[in-house]
N, C-alpha and C positions, 0 to 999 in steps of 0.2 A: 197923726194919720189923716184926720179930717183936712188938715192944712194941705197935705200932699194930694189928696183927692181933688181938692179945689184947684190946686195948681195944674194938675193933669187935665181937668175939665177946661180950664182957661186956655191951656196950650192947644188942646184939640179944637176948641172953638176958633182960636186964632188961625190955625192951619186951614180949617174949613172956610173961613172968610177969605183968606188969602187965595185959596183955590177958586172960589167963586168970583173974585175980582180979577183973576187972570184973564187977559184978553184972549179971545178965541183965535186960533190960528186960521189963516185964510184957507178956504175950501180948495181942494184939488181941482184942477181943470176938469170940466165935465158938464153936467147939466143940472138944472134945478127942477124938481117936481112941483106940481101945483100946491102941495102942502108945505113948500118951502125947504124941503130936504135937498141938499146938494150931494150928488154922487159923482164918482168918476164915470167916464163914458162906459157904457155896457161892453163895448168892444175890448176894454182892458180887463174885464173879468175873465180869468183863465178858463178855457175850455179844457177839461181833463177827460182823457179817454183811457180805458184800461182794457187792452187786448182787442179793441174794436178793429174791424177790417176797413181800410181806407184805400182809395186809389192813390198810386204814387206815380210820378212821372219826372222826366227831365224838363227843365224850364224851356228848352228849345222846341219841345213838342207841344207846348201849350198854345192855345189860340191867341193869348196875349203877346206871344212872341218873346218870351223871356230868354235870358242867357242860360247856358248849360249850368245846371245846379240841381240838387235834389229838392223836389216839391211833393207835398202831400195834400190831398183834398180834405178839408175840414169844413163842415157846414156848407158844402156846395162851392167852396172857393179854394183854389190851390194857393198854398202858402209855403214859404221855405221850410225845409226839414233840417233840423240840427240835432245835436246830441252825440254823446260818445257811445255810438252803437255799432261801430265797425264799418260804416259806409264810406266808400270813396267819394270824391267830389262830384263825379258824374256817374254814379252807380246805375242810373236808369237810362242813360243816353242811348238812343237808337232802338229802344224797346217801347212797346205800347201795350195797353191793357193790363198793366201790372197792379196787383193788390198786395197789401201788406197788413199784418196784424201789428198794431202799434200801441204802446202805452206811453203817456207823456202828457204835456200840457202846453197851451198857448202862452208864450211870453213875448210881449212886444211885437206881435205880428208874425212870429216864427213858432212853429211847432217844435218844441224841444222834447225829443223822444228819450225814454229811459230803457225801452226794449223795442225790438224790431224783428219780425219774421216774415220773409217774403212768402206769399201763398202760392201754391202750385196748382 
């Protein structure tokens, strides 16, 4: 029994040493803080909203002069709106001042909605 305990201890030590000697994977693209920690860009951190009311618009009505498509305002910026929520490709075209209650998250610069309700 003592022999088995010693073998188990040696195996655990060997695994620990192997893990410590493993080379660290390169950091994801992003930035490095003064303390040396590297993080992905803050813009890639998902913004999640649950039932919050947002302005929605067609891309053609935006000051930036985008193409016709569904957009939602998140943190003061209009971004593409996607998700399986029953919207047509140009749901908001020709309309202004629209607001919608949305649940979803930012994914790679697009707001992916899981629920949508146009406010009246």
